[in-house]
N, C-alpha and C positions, 0 to 999 in steps of 0.2 A: 177615274172616272170609270163609271159603268159602261157596259156595252149595249147599243140599242139591241131591240128584239131583231130585227134583220141581222144585224151583224153577229148577235149570239146563234141565230139560226145559221148563219154561212159559216161560222165558226165549228157549229156541231156538224155541220154537214161534211168539212173538211175532214175533222178527226174521223168520223164514222167511214168516209172513205178510204182514208189511211189505215184504219183497222181491217177493213174487209180487203184491202190491196194488198198490203203487208203484216200478216200477224206477228211474223217473227221479230220484225221492227217493233212493233207496238209492245211486243212480251218484254223486251229490253229496256224500254222506258218506264215500266210500272215500277214502282217503287220495291213492292216486295221481291221482286226478280232481283233488282240491284242490289239489296240488302242481303239474300241469299248468295250470289255471285261472290260479294263481297266477303262474307263468312267464309266461302268456299276457297278462296285465295287466302285468306289468313289461315285456315287449315294447311293447306300445302306451304305457306312459308313457314309455319313451325314445324311440319313435317321434314322438311329439308333442312332446317337448322338443327334437329335432333340429330338426322341420319348424319349429315355431315359432320357433327362435332364427334358421335361414335365411331365413324368410320376413321377419322383422323386419328382419335385417342388408340384405337385397337391396331392402327398400322404403325404407331409409337410403340405399343406394347410387342407387337408381333416383329418389329423391325430388328431384334437382336436374334430371334430364333431363325426366320426365314426373309431375308432380306428383300426379295422381289416383292414377295406377298404384302410385306410391311409398306415399301415405296409406294406400290399401286394403292393400298388403300389410303396411306395419307395423301395422294392426288387426287384420286376419288373424292376422299373428304374435303378436300380444299375445293374441288370443282362444285360439290353441293354447296359449300359454304358462300362462294362468290356466286352463285344462283341464289342462294336466298337474299343475298344483298341488293342484286338486281331486281327481284321481286319486290322487295321491301322499298326501293327508292322509287319503283314504277308505282305501287299504292300509296305513297307518299306524295308522290307529283300528281296523280289524279285525284285525291281528296283533299289536297290543298290550292284550290283553284285561287288564284290572284285577285285580289279585292282592289278595285280603285278607290281611293282617297279623295273625297270631294270637300273642298274647304267652302266654309260659310263665311258670310261677313265677318262673323267675330276671329276667324282665322283657327277654329277648333277643326280639327279633322274628323271626317263622321265615314264610317267605311261604306260602301256601296257594294251589295252584293251583286252587281250585273258585271 
């Protein structure tokens, strides 16, 4: 159902006031900024994954020569991998918003994005 002219004018006024009042909040709501932030988070996840794997493998290789350094590298690598797992789970829960399923008279479920 389309908005009336008065309702549309009121909505435009609210949007303009929001943009003028809090530009940082408005910038977070734009699609380009959200997409850029997601790409940055994915780069960080991949970087932590590779860094963690490299540190853990280097620690296993070094453990026979210098025990303390090898153990430290293994622990730091494992910590980086745990951080990667946490970031992946956070990104997954943010992007997989639950969808409600409404039932029609025929019984077929239709996903409702709300």
